[in-house]
Structures are given as structure tokens and as C-alpha cells.
C-alpha positions in Angstrom: -2.9 6.1 3.3 -4.2 2.0 4.1 -6.5 2.0 1.1 -3.4 3.7 -1.0 -1.4 0.6 -0.2 -3.8 -1.6 -0.9 -4.6 -0.7 -3.9 -1.0 -0.8 -4.8 -0.7 -4.3 -3.3 -3.4 -5.5 -5.6 -2.5 -3.3 -8.6 -1.4 -5.9 -11.6 0.3 -4.3 -14.4 0.4 -5.9 -17.6 3.6 -5.7 -19.0 4.7 -7.1 -22.1 6.8 -9.4 -20.9 3.7 -10.9 -19.6 1.4 -10.5 -22.1 3.5 -12.9 -24.3 4.5 -15.1 -21.7 0.5 -15.7 -20.9 -0.1 -15.8 -24.8 2.5 -18.4 -25.6 1.3 -20.6 -22.5 -1.9 -20.4 -23.5 -1.0 -21.7 -26.9 1.2 -24.4 -25.6 -1.0 -25.7 -22.6 -4.3 -25.8 -23.2 -3.6 -27.6 -26.9 -1.7 -29.6 -24.9 -3.9 -30.8 -22.3 -6.8 -31.5 -24.7 -5.3 -33.5 -26.9 -3.9 -35.8 -23.8 -7.4 -35.6 -22.2 -8.9 -36.3 -25.3 -6.1 -39.1 -26.3 -6.4 -40.6 -22.1 -10.2 -40.8 -22.3 -10.1 -42.7 -26.1 -7.5 -45.1 -24.6 -9.3 -45.7 -21.5 -12.7 -46.3 -22.9 -11.0 -48.9 -25.2 -9.3 -50.8 -22.4 -12.3 -51.3 -20.9 -14.4 -52.4 -23.6 -11.8 -55.3 -24.3 -11.6 -55.6 -20.3 -15.6 -56.1 -20.6 -15.5 -58.1 -23.5 -13.0 -60.3 -22.3 -14.6 -61.2 -19.2 -17.7 -61.7 -21.1 -16.2 -64.2 -23.2 -14.1 -65.7 -20.2 -18.0 -67.0 -18.5 -19.1 -67.8 -22.0 -16.1 -70.0 -22.6 -16.7 -71.3 -19.4 -20.1 -72.3 -20.2 -18.8 -74.4 -23.7 -16.3 -76.1 -21.7 -19.2 -77.2 -19.1 -21.6 -77.8 -21.8 -18.6 -80.0 -23.4 -17.8 -81.9 -20.3 -21.1 -82.7 -19.4 -23.0 -83.3 -22.5 -21.2 -86.4 -23.6 -21.4 -88.0 -19.9 -25.4 -87.2 -20.3 -25.2 -88.9 -23.6 -23.3 -91.8 -22.2 -25.5 -92.2 -19.1 -28.4 -91.8 -21.6 -26.6 -94.7 -23.7 -26.1 -97.0 -20.5 -29.6 -96.6 -19.6 -31.1 -98.2 -22.7 -28.9 -100.7 -22.1 -29.8 -102.0 -18.9 -32.8 -103.9 -17.0 -32.9 -103.1 -13.4 -35.1 -106.2 -13.4 -32.0 -108.5 -14.0 -30.7 -107.6 -10.9 -31.3 -110.2 -7.8 -31.5 -109.2 -4.3 -29.1 -111.1 -2.2 -30.3 -111.9 1.2 -29.3 -109.7 4.4 -27.4 -107.2 2.1 -28.2 -103.8 -0.2 -26.0 -105.3 -2.7 -27.4 -106.4 -5.9 -26.5 -109.2 -8.2 -26.2 -109.3 -12.2 -23.6 -110.4 -14.4 -24.6 -108.9 -17.4 -25.0 -105.3 -15.2 -22.1 -105.7 -13.7 -20.2 -106.3 -17.2 -22.2 -103.4 -18.8 -20.9 -101.0 -15.7 -17.6 -102.1 -15.7 -17.1 -101.7 -19.4 -19.0 -98.2 -19.6 -16.6 -97.2 -16.4 -13.4 -98.9 -18.0 -13.8 -96.5 -21.2 -14.7 -93.7 -18.7 -12.1 -93.8 -16.7 -12.4 -89.6 -15.8 -15.7 -91.0 -13.8 -15.4 -91.5 -10.0 -18.0 -94.0 -10.1 -20.9 -95.5 -12.2 -23.5 -97.4 -10.8 -27.2 -98.6 -10.6 -29.9 -98.7 -7.9 -33.5 -100.4 -8.0 -36.7 -100.5 -6.6 -36.2 -103.1 -4.1 -33.3 -101.0 -2.8 -30.7 -103.1 -3.8 -27.3 -101.3 -6.0 -24.7 -102.6 -8.0 -21.3 -99.9 -8.1 -18.7 -99.9 -10.5 -15.6 -100.2 -9.4 -17.3 -103.2 -7.1 -14.4 -102.5 -4.6 -16.8 -99.4 -3.5 -19.1 -100.1 -1.4 -21.9 -98.0 0.2 -22.6 -98.7 4.2 -25.2 -101.6 5.3 -28.0 -98.9 5.6 -27.7 -97.2 2.0 -31.2 -97.7 0.7 -30.5 -96.0 -3.1 -34.1 -95.1 -3.4 -33.8 -92.5 -0.8 -30.7 -90.5 -2.6 -31.7 -87.7 -4.3 -30.0 -88.7 -7.9 -33.0 -91.4 -7.6 -35.3 -89.3 -6.6 -35.2 -86.6 -9.6 -34.5 -89.6 -12.1 -37.7 -91.5 -11.4 -39.7 -87.8 -10.9 -38.2 -87.2 -14.6 -38.2 -91.2 -16.4 -36.9 -91.4 -19.7 -34.9 -87.8 -18.9 -31.2 -87.5 -17.8 -30.9 -85.6 -14.7 -27.8 -83.4 -13.2 -28.0 -83.6 -9.5 -26.9 -80.9 -7.0 -23.9 -81.4 -5.5 -23.9 -84.0 -2.8 -21.2 -86.4 -0.5 -21.1 -89.8 -2.1 -21.6 -92.7 -0.1 -19.2 -94.7 -1.4 -15.9 -92.6 -2.0 -16.8 -89.9 0.4 -15.8 -86.9 -2.2 -18.1 -84.2 -3.1 -19.7 -85.2 -6.6 -22.0 -83.9 -9.1 -24.6 -87.0 -10.2 -25.9 -87.7 -14.1 -28.6 -90.2 -13.3 -31.5 -91.7 -16.1 -34.4 -94.5 -15.5 -33.4 -97.8 -16.9 -35.0 -99.0 -20.1 -37.5 -101.2 -17.8 -38.4 -98.4 -15.4 -37.1 -100.3 -12.3 -34.5 -98.9 -11.3 -32.0 -95.8 -11.9 -28.3 -95.7 -13.3 -26.1 -93.3 -12.6 -22.4 -91.5 -12.6 -20.6 -89.8 -10.5 -18.6 -86.6 -11.7 -16.2 -85.6 -8.7 -16.5 -81.8 -8.3 -12.5 -81.4 -8.7 -12.7 -82.0 -11.8 -15.2 -78.7 -12.4 -13.0 -76.9 -10.3 -9.7 -77.9 -12.1 -11.7 -76.5 -15.5 -12.7 -73.4 -13.6 -9.5 -72.6 -11.9 -8.0 -72.3 -15.7 -10.7 -69.7 -16.4 -9.3 -65.9 -15.7 -11.3 -62.5 -15.3 -9.0 -60.2 -16.1 -5.8 -59.4 -13.6 -7.5 -60.3 -10.1 -10.8 -61.6 -11.1 -12.1 -65.4 -10.9 -15.3 -67.3 -11.6 -17.4 -69.8 -9.4 -20.6 -71.8 -10.3 -23.5 -72.2 -8.4 -26.4 -74.8 -9.0 -30.1 -74.4 -9.1 -30.7 -74.6 -5.2 -27.9 -71.6 -4.7 -25.2 -74.3 -3.7 -21.6 -73.9 -4.8 -20.2 -76.4 -7.7 -16.9 -74.2 -7.4 -15.7 -71.4 -5.9 -12.0 -70.8 -5.1 -12.6 -69.3 -1.6 -15.6 -70.9 -0.4 -16.0 -74.6 0.5 -17.8 -76.7 -2.5 -21.1 -77.6 -1.9 -21.9 -75.3 1.1 -24.7 -73.1 0.4 -23.6 -69.3 -0.8 -25.1 -66.3 1.4 -27.7 -64.4 0.5 -25.8 -61.3 -1.2 -27.3 -58.5 -3.9 -24.8 -60.0 -6.1 -25.9 -64.1 -5.2 -29.8 -63.1 -5.7 -29.4 -61.2 -9.0 -27.6 -64.3 -10.4 -31.6 -65.9 -10.4 -33.4 -63.2 -11.4 -32.4 -63.7 -15.1 -30.8 -65.9 -17.2 -27.6 -64.0 -18.1 -26.5 -60.3 -17.7 -24.1 -57.8 -16.3 -24.5 -55.6 -13.3 -22.2 -53.8 -11.0 -22.1 -54.1 -7.0 -20.3 -53.2 -3.4 -17.8 -55.8 -2.1 -17.7 -56.0 2.0 -19.4 -52.4 1.0 -16.2 -50.9 -0.6 -15.2 -52.0 -3.2 -16.8 -51.7 -6.6 -17.0 -55.0 -8.5 -18.3 -56.2 -11.9 -20.8 -59.0 -11.8 -20.9 -61.2 -15.8 -23.0 -64.5 -15.6 -25.2 -67.0 -17.4 -26.8 -70.0 -17.0 -26.1 -73.2 -18.2 -28.5 -75.6 -20.1 -27.7 -78.5 -19.5 -27.0 -78.4 -15.6 -28.8 -75.2 -15.0 -26.1 -73.9 -13.4 -25.0 -70.3 -12.8 -22.1 -69.4 -14.0 -20.3 -66.0 -12.3 -17.4 -64.1 -13.5 -16.2 -61.0 -11.0 -13.8 -58.7 -10.8 -12.6 -55.3 -9.3 -14.2 -52.3 -11.2 -10.9 -50.7 -10.7 -9.1 -52.5 -12.9 -9.8 -49.9 -16.0 -8.0 -47.5 -14.1 -4.9 -49.9 -13.4 -4.6 -51.0 -17.0 -5.2 -47.2 -18.2 -2.5 -45.8 -15.8 0.7 -46.3 -17.5 -1.3 -44.8 -20.5 -1.5 -41.6 -18.6 1.8 -42.0 -17.5 3.3 -41.9 -20.9 0.8 -39.4 -22.3 1.9 -36.6 -19.3 5.5 -37.7 -20.0 5.0 -36.3 -23.9 3.2 -33.4 -22.8 5.1 -32.1 -19.9 8.5 -32.9 -22.4 6.8 -30.6 -25.1 6.1 -27.9 -22.9 9.7 -27.7 -21.8 10.9 -27.8 -25.1 8.4 -25.3 -26.1 9.3 -22.8 -23.0 12.9 -22.7 -23.7 12.1 -21.8 -27.3 9.6 -19.4 -26.2 12.2 -17.7 -23.7 14.5 -17.1 -26.7 11.7 -15.1 -28.7 10.7 -13.4 -25.7 14.1 -12.2 -25.1 14.6 -11.4 -28.8 11.7 -8.8 -28.5 11.8 -7.6 -25.1 15.4 -6.8 -24.5 15.6 -4.1 -27.4 12.6 -2.8 -26.1 13.7 -2.4 -22.5 16.8 -0.6 -24.2 14.7 1.9 -26.0 12.2 2.5 -23.3 15.6 3.4 -20.8 16.6 5.8 -23.8 12.8 7.3 -23.9 12.9 7.6 -19.7 16.5 9.7 -20.0 15.4 11.7 -22.7 12.0 12.5 -20.7 14.6 13.6 -18.0 16.3 16.1 -20.3 19.3 13.4 -21.0 20.3 14.0 -24.6 23.8 12.7 -24.0 23.7 9.2 -24.7 23.8 7.7 -28.5 21.2 5.6 -29.3 22.4 2.8 -31.2 20.4 0.2 -33.0 21.5 -3.5 -34.7 18.4 -4.7 -35.4 16.3 -5.0 -39.0 12.6 -5.7 -37.6 10.1 -3.3 -36.7 12.0 -2.9 -33.6 15.1 -2.1 -34.9 12.7 0.9 -37.0 11.3 2.0 -34.0 14.7 2.4 -32.9 15.5 4.5 -35.5 12.9 6.7 -35.7 13.4 7.3 -32.0 17.5 7.9 -32.4 16.5 10.6 -35.4 14.3 12.5 -33.3 16.5 12.7 -30.4 19.4 14.2 -32.6 16.3 16.7 -33.8 15.6 17.5 -30.5 19.5 17.8 -29.5 20.0 20.0 -32.8 17.0 22.4 -31.6 17.9 22.9 -27.7 21.9 23.7 -28.9 20.6 26.7 -31.2 17.8 27.6 -28.6 21.1 28.0 -26.2 22.9 29.7 -28.6 20.2 32.1 -29.0 19.7 32.6 -24.9 23.5 33.3 -24.3 23.1 36.0 -27.1 20.2 37.7 -25.7 21.9 37.9 -22.0 24.9 39.5 -23.6 23.2 41.9 -25.4 20.8 42.8 -22.4 24.1 43.2 -20.3 25.2 45.8 -23.3 22.2 47.6 -22.6 22.0 47.7 -19.3 25.8 49.3 -19.4 24.4 51.8 -21.8 21.6 53.1 -19.7 24.1 53.6 -17.2 25.7 55.8 -19.0 23.3 57.9 -20.2 21.9 59.2 -17.1 22.6 62.4 -18.0 20.9 62.7 -21.2 19.0 65.6 -22.4 15.1 66.0 -22.5 15.1 65.8 -26.6 15.7 62.1 -25.9 12.7 61.6 -24.1 11.2 60.2 -27.5 14.0 57.9 -28.5 13.5 56.7 -24.4 10.0 55.7 -25.4 10.5 54.1 -28.6 13.1 51.6 -26.5 10.8 50.6 -23.7 8.5 50.0 -27.1 11.5 47.7 -28.0 11.9 46.3 -24.9 8.6 45.1 -24.6 8.2 43.9 -28.3 11.3 41.5 -27.0 9.8 40.4 -23.6 6.8 39.2 -26.0 9.0 37.4 -28.4 10.7 35.7 -25.5 7.5 34.7 -23.9 6.3 33.0 -27.3 9.7 31.3 -27.9 8.8 30.1 -24.0 5.4 29.0 -25.6 6.8 27.4 -28.4 9.2 25.2 -26.2 6.4 24.0 -24.2 5.0 22.7 -27.4 7.8 21.1 -28.0 8.0 19.0 -25.0 4.6 18.2 -24.8 4.7 16.9 -28.9 7.8 14.9 -27.7 5.8 13.2 -24.6 3.3 12.4 -27.3 5.3 11.1 -29.7 6.7 8.8 -27.0 3.4 7.4 -25.9 2.3 7.1 -29.5 5.5 5.3 -30.5 5.4 3.0 -27.6 1.2 2.2 -28.4 2.6 0.9 -32.0 5.4 -1.3 -30.3 2.6 -3.0 -28.2 0.6 -3.4 -31.6 3.5 -4.5 -33.4 4.6 -6.9 -31.0 1.2 -8.2 -29.8 0.3 -9.0 -33.6 3.8 -10.8 -34.7 3.4 -13.1 -32.0 0.2 -13.9 -32.7 0.4 -14.2 -35.9 4.0 -16.3 -35.4 2.2 -18.8 -33.0 -0.5 -19.4 -34.6 0.9 -20.2 -37.4 3.0 -22.6 -36.4 0.1 -24.4 -34.0 -1.9 -25.0 -37.2 1.3 -26.2 -38.9 1.6 -28.9 -36.2 -2.3 -29.6 -35.6 -2.7 -30.3 -39.4 0.6 -32.4 -39.5 -0.8 -34.2 -36.6 -4.2 -34.8 -38.1 -2.2 -36.3 -41.1 -0.4 -38.6 -39.2 -3.8 -40.1 -37.8 -5.1 -40.3 -40.9 -2.7 -42.6 -42.2 -2.4 -44.8 -38.9 -6.3 -45.2 -39.2 -6.0 -46.1 -43.0 -3.5 -48.4 -41.9 -5.6 -50.2 -39.4 -8.6 -50.4 -41.6 -6.5 -52.8 -44.0 -5.3 -55.2 -41.6 -8.8 -55.2 -40.0 -10.3 -56.2 -43.6 -7.4 -58.9 -44.1 -8.4 -60.3 -40.5 -12.0 -60.3 -42.2 -10.7 -62.4 -45.1 -8.7 -64.8 -43.3 -11.8 -65.5 -40.9 -14.2 -66.3 -43.7 -11.3 -68.9 -44.9 -11.3 -70.5 -41.8 -15.2 -70.5 -41.7 -14.8 -72.0 -45.2 -12.7 -74.9 -43.9 -14.6 -75.3 -41.3 -17.7 -76.0 -43.6 -15.4 -78.6 -45.1 -14.8 -80.4 -41.4 -18.4 -80.4 -40.5 -18.9 -82.5 -43.7 -16.3 -84.9 -42.9 -18.0 -85.2 -39.5 -21.4 -85.6 -40.9 -20.2 -88.2 -43.1 -18.2 -89.9 -40.0 -21.8 -89.8 -38.3 -23.4 -91.6 -41.0 -20.6 -94.5 -41.6 -20.8 -94.8 -38.0 -24.2 -95.4 -38.0 -24.1 -97.7 -40.7 -21.4 -99.8 -39.1 -23.7 -100.2 -36.2 -26.4 -101.4 -38.1 -24.0 -104.0 -39.4 -23.1 -105.1 -36.3 -26.7 -105.5 -34.8 -27.1 -107.1 -38.0 -24.1 -110.0 -37.4 -25.5 -110.3 -34.1 -22.9 -111.6 -31.0 -20.1 -111.2 -33.7 -20.3 -108.2 -34.1 -21.3 -106.6 -30.9 -17.4 -105.6 -30.2 -17.9 -104.3 -33.7 -20.6 -101.9 -32.3 -19.0 -100.8 -29.3 -16.0 -99.1 -31.0 -18.7 -97.9 -34.1 -20.2 -96.2 -31.1 -17.4 -94.6 -29.8 -16.5 -93.3 -33.6 -19.7 -92.0 -33.5 -19.7 -90.2 -30.4 -15.8 -88.8 -31.7 -17.6 -87.6 -35.3 -20.7 -85.6 -32.7 -18.1 -84.2 -31.0 -16.1 -83.1 -33.6 -19.2 -81.6 -35.1 -20.3 -79.8 -32.0 -16.5 -78.5 -31.7 -16.3 -77.4 -35.2 -20.0 -75.8 -34.5 -18.2 -74.0 -31.6 -15.3 -72.7 -33.5 -17.8 -71.6 -36.4 -19.3 -69.4 -33.9 -16.6 -68.3 -32.0 -15.5 -67.5 -36.3 -18.8 -65.5 -36.4 -18.2 -63.4 -33.3 -14.9 -62.5 -35.0 -16.5 -61.7 -38.2 -19.1 -59.7 -36.3 -16.2 -57.6 -34.4 -14.0 -57.1 -37.3 -17.5 -55.6 -39.1 -18.1 -53.3 -36.2 -14.4 -52.3 -36.2 -14.4 -51.4 -39.6 -17.5 -49.4 -38.7 -15.9 -47.6 -35.7 -12.7 -47.0 -38.0 -15.6 -45.3 -40.5 -16.3 -43.0 -38.0 -12.7 -42.2 -37.0 -11.8 -41.4 -40.5 -14.9 -39.1 -40.6 -13.7 -37.0 -37.4 -9.9 -36.8 -38.8 -11.3 -35.3 -42.0 -13.5 -32.9 -40.1 -10.4 -32.4 -37.9 -8.6 -31.3 -41.5 -11.3 -28.6 -42.6 -11.2 -27.3 -39.1 -7.4 -26.6 -39.3 -8.0 -24.8 -42.5 -10.5 -22.4 -41.0 -8.2 -21.5 -38.0 -5.7 -21.3 -40.8 -7.6 -18.6 -42.2 -8.4 -17.1 -38.9 -4.8 -16.2 -38.3 -4.7 -14.7 -41.8 -6.9 -12.2 -40.7 -4.4 -11.6 -37.7 -1.8 -10.7 -39.9 -4.0 -8.5 -41.4 -4.0 -6.6 -37.7 -0.6 -6.1 -38.0 -1.6 -3.1 -41.3 -3.3 -0.7 -38.1 0.6 0.1 -37.4 0.2 2.4 -40.7 -1.8 4.8 -39.2 -0.1 5.4 -36.2 3.2 5.9 -38.1 1.2 8.7 -39.7 0.0 10.3 -36.8 3.9 10.6 -35.4 4.7 12.1 -39.0 1.9 14.9 -37.7 3.3 15.4 -34.6 6.8 15.8 -36.4 5.0 18.4 -38.4 3.7 20.1 -35.9 7.3 20.4 -34.0 8.6 21.5 -36.6 6.1 24.6 -37.6 7.0 25.1 -33.5 10.7 25.4 -34.4 10.1 27.5 -37.3 8.4 29.9 -35.0 11.2 30.0 -32.5 13.9 31.1 -35.2 11.3 33.5 -36.4 10.6 35.2 -32.6 14.7 34.9 -32.2 14.7 37.3 -35.1 12.1 39.3 -34.5 14.1 39.8 -30.9 17.5 40.8 -33.0 15.7 43.2 -34.7 14.3 45.2 -31.8 18.1 45.0 -30.4 19.2 46.4 -33.4 16.5 48.8 -32.6 17.2 49.4 -29.3 21.0 50.2 -30.5 19.8 53.1 -32.3 17.9 54.2 -30.1 21.2 54.2 -28.0 22.8 56.2 -29.6 20.2 59.2 -29.7 20.1 58.9 -25.9 23.8 58.9 -25.5 23.6 62.7 -27.5 20.8 63.9 -25.4 21.5 65.7 -21.9 21.6 65.2 -18.3 17.8 65.9 -17.7 16.7 62.4 -19.1 18.6 60.7 -15.7 15.2 60.1 -14.5 13.7 58.3 -17.6 17.2 56.5 -18.3 16.7 55.1 -14.6 13.2 53.6 -15.7 14.9 52.5 -18.8 18.0 50.6 -16.8 15.7 49.2 -14.8 13.4 47.8 -17.7 16.7 46.2 -19.1 17.6 44.7 -15.9 14.3 42.9 -16.3 15.3 41.6 -19.5 18.4 40.4 -18.0 16.8 38.6 -15.7 14.6 36.7 -18.0 17.5 36.0 -20.3 19.1 34.3 -17.1 16.0 32.1 -16.2 15.6 30.6 -20.0 19.0 30.3 -19.7 18.5 28.2 -16.7 15.5 26.1 -18.3 17.6 25.7 -21.1 20.7 24.2 -19.2 18.4 21.3 -17.3 18.7 19.5 -21.0 22.0 17.4 -21.4 23.5 17.8 -25.1 
């Protein structure tokens, strides 16, 4: 008993409605999810590429800005050092401040022109110095030869060096020194760049939404960091150690042992500084999350609308089938009283009409059989009455009684044949109902699959065409961008030529000023500044040209990527066409209904033959009844000596009556 209950509990019946729902949901959910996942992953990958490229460009941009900031100052210090001789500086008694009007004037002029510098100064091998502005003085114990900027410059005579961050003795600020030995090699001229200037530049560089950049010098000290003290030594860590293993690169690391971060770094050629940009790895997911939300909303709305449409389709199929099944169950229980009404013109309507015709035919057969049974019962009663009246028959009716007995046996056999024929009719009826149900299932499933498949293919083809059009439009825009970048490159070439010519003119002017002697000295300074501006313009033009070439390269990559997308779209169209062909074969499966209908026709023929047998048996029973009547007339003329034989006939007649009553009870089970 427990095993039976468990089987019933886990037994799942696949009704037509469930099959339709599962099929429709499969056609709706699976393609929608696949499209949504593909779209989200593609968008996320594109967002990640954009963020990574932007972060790398931020670090490269910082590198270029530092070059533009430091390089002119290196050139200026180089020019200044060539114009100064440390041997011209005289040492004062009991003072570490040197004296030279010429040197002081040169430093003041230089500082006035370059007001962004914190301090310009010179130190000699005798331990004296001159500052500009002169109001900024160092402590009495100050010795320039002991300072790092002096030592580095002396170790690299004739070359401009950039020092590590240090505290200026004159201002107390954290600075970076740019120094070079003087023309005579007896001293070092240097300028101080306040690290706040570098910090102001670095603060403007953004890496993603929450990332930032920072700068380390060659001695692992912070030149800039938004969260660390400037000039402090960077703590030993995986990310900081990796910066010094190669010139540039990208790597991923754990921040505080929890959050994943990405690091982009490069090395500044002028200063040897490490320029690093870092951002959280989950910024990609944050940027792509709105895309995921929108994709999910579109899929859900599409599925809800499609589900509403599917509900109407399924109801239009299952409701008529449920009514037809209810009618079939009533017929199976012997109830032929209800009239079957068919309102549809589709395949289900045709099935309902066929079932109605079959029910009407069975109703006629049972009606005729009922009339025959009534007639048979009436005849049996009359025969019984006649046998009672002829109990006192004579001996010569013995032969007639023999004939009556034989006729009665014949009638009994024919009644048995009628019963067998009726059983065959009932079995055929059940078989027809089963076959019709199978046909309905096949027709419904095939129709549903073909229709939904056709619609899915149409939507897919339309979607692929839309994608094809969008990709073509994007291709045109990218080609236009490439054309514009080439035009900008031509303009930059013109600007570069102008800068070169300006540089040549400045050099010529400097030469002429040198020839003019002291009178042309001021003009020489102006010419030198013009030459510097021309060089800086040329440098900026080169930077812009590099950026334009990067844009052209990105444009070329985009064109190649668009070509790949176009190929994928064309392949999608080919797949959609193949899918359409497959659904054509599904439609072919609907032709399987024809053989099923043929089997139903053959079954109906067999049922007709059984009906004919029943009618023939009824006729034979009638003939036998006639023979019984004739024999009864002969018995009526017999003598009372045949009483014993007539009692036997009476007993046989009662048996016939009982059989007729039983057959009548069976027929009454059907409601007409």
C-alpha cells in the first residue's frame, strides 16, 4: 500500500496543456536568455577594454605632462649653467653667502622669468652659495657641498640631474632639485621645484571613478600620493616592488588583502620616476551593471508579453479538447443523450465533427438493437403462453416439439452472436476514441511547434538584419573619423614646419645679437625665449601627432573589429535560413495525421460489418420465431399425451425469455 502511494506521489502526467506550456516556455526563455547573456558579456568586455585603455592613457598622459613640465626646466638650467662661472663668486669673511654681482644678476633675471620656481641658487666648491631671491637665506652652518643636489651634479659633470625629494634649507618646503655643474666646473647651479606643483598636476589625473595616480622616485620615495606623506619612503609591498622590476606594465594585486586592484605604471625617462595608476577591479562590474539591468528588464517584458499571447493560444487549443474529452467520457459510460456541438473549423473542429457522426451512428445502432430485444421478449412470452395451453397434446406432435426445440436452440445461438457482435462494437468504439486522441495530440503538438518555430525564425532574421544595419552605420562613422584624423595630421605637419622655421629665425636672431655685443644682449634673451617657445611648440606638436597616430591605430582596429562583426552577422543570417528549413520539415510531420485518419476509417468499416451481422442475426431470430409459431400450431392439434414433452418446451421457452430480459438490461445501460 505504501509503495503504491509513493508511485502515485511521484507520478507526473504530461498532459497536452503541460506539453504546450513547456514547449512555448522553452522557445521563449532559452533564446531570450542566450541573447541577453551574449549582449551583456559583449558590453561588459567593451566597457572593461575602455576602462583599461583610459587608465593606461591617464598614466601615459601624466608621463607626458611631467615631461612637458620638467624638460623646459632642465633645458633652462642647462643654459643657465653654461652662462655662469663659479670662480667669479667671492667668499665673505665669517659667512657662507657668496658675492658676485654678475652671478646674482643672472640668477635674479632667471628667477624673474621663471617665477614658478621656488628658488634658483648656486653653490661652489668653497662651500658658499647665492640664492635668488636673496631674501631666502640658509642657516649659518649650511654647506652646499654636503647637499645631495651638489653631490649628484658633481658625479655627473656637464649633465643635468634631477634629485630625490628633500627639505629645502631655505624655505623648509619639500622640493625636487634640478642641478648641473657650472661652465668652469667649480660649482653647481640648481633650481627648486616645489612638490606642490607636481601634486597639483597629478591631482587632475583621474583613473576610472575611484582610482588615482601616484609617483615614486628611484629611491622609493613618494613624489606624490593622495593618501601618503610626500617625501616619505614607500612601504614594502607587492605592488610597489613590482614597479621597479621593469620599465612599464600592468598587473593585478590584492589591496589590504581583500579588494582586487589593477596597477598601470611607466617610467619617466627624464627623472627616472615611477608613474603609477591604480583602480579597483570591480569598477568594470559597476559600469556594466546598468547594462545588465536594462537587458533583464527587456527580457522580462518580452517574456510577459509573449506569455500573455501564449495563454490565449493554449486556451484556444485545450478548451475545445477538454469539451471533446468530456463528451467522450460520457459516451464511454453509455450516455448518448448529450448533443455534441462543434463551432470551430480547424483540425480540432474536424475531429469533433467526426466524433459527433460516430456518436450519432452508435446511438442509431443501440436504438435498433433495443427495438429488436423488445420484440424478442414479446415473442418469447407469447411462445410460453402457447406452450402452457398445449400441455395436453397428443403423441403425434412429438416430432413438432423436436422442431420447436431445434428452433429455440437456433434462436439462442443467434442471440449469442448478437451479444458477441455488440461486444465487438463496444471494443471498436473504445479503440476509435483512443486513436482519435492520439491523432489530436500529434496534430496539436506539430501545429504548435511549426507555428512557434516560424515566428522565432522571423524574429531572429529581423534582429540579425537590424544588427547588420547598425554595424554598417558604425563603420561609416569610423571611416569618417579616420579621414578627419588624417586632416588634423596634415595641419600638425604645417604647424611643425612653422615651429622649425621659427626656431631657425630665433637662432639667426641670437647669432645677430651676439655679433651686436652688449647692445644686443637683451635682444638675445628675447630670441632665446622665442627659440624655447618654438621648441616647446614643436614638442607639443609631436605629442599631438603621437595622439593622432594612436587614434588612427584605434580607428583601424575598430574597422577590423567591425569587419569581424559583419561576418558574424552574415553567419547568423545563414543559420536563421537553415533553421527555417528545419521548421519546414516539422510542418511535414503534420501529414502523419492522414494515416491515422485512414485507420479510423478502417475501424468504422469493421464496426459496420458487425452491425450487419447483428441485423442478419435479428432476421434469423425472426425466421426461427416463425418456425416456432408453425410448430406451435401443430402442437395445438396434438393430444394431452404430449404434456410431459410440452413441459420441457415450456421450460426452454422460459430460458429464452430470461435471456431476452438479460439482453434488455444490457441495452438499457445506454442512455439515448
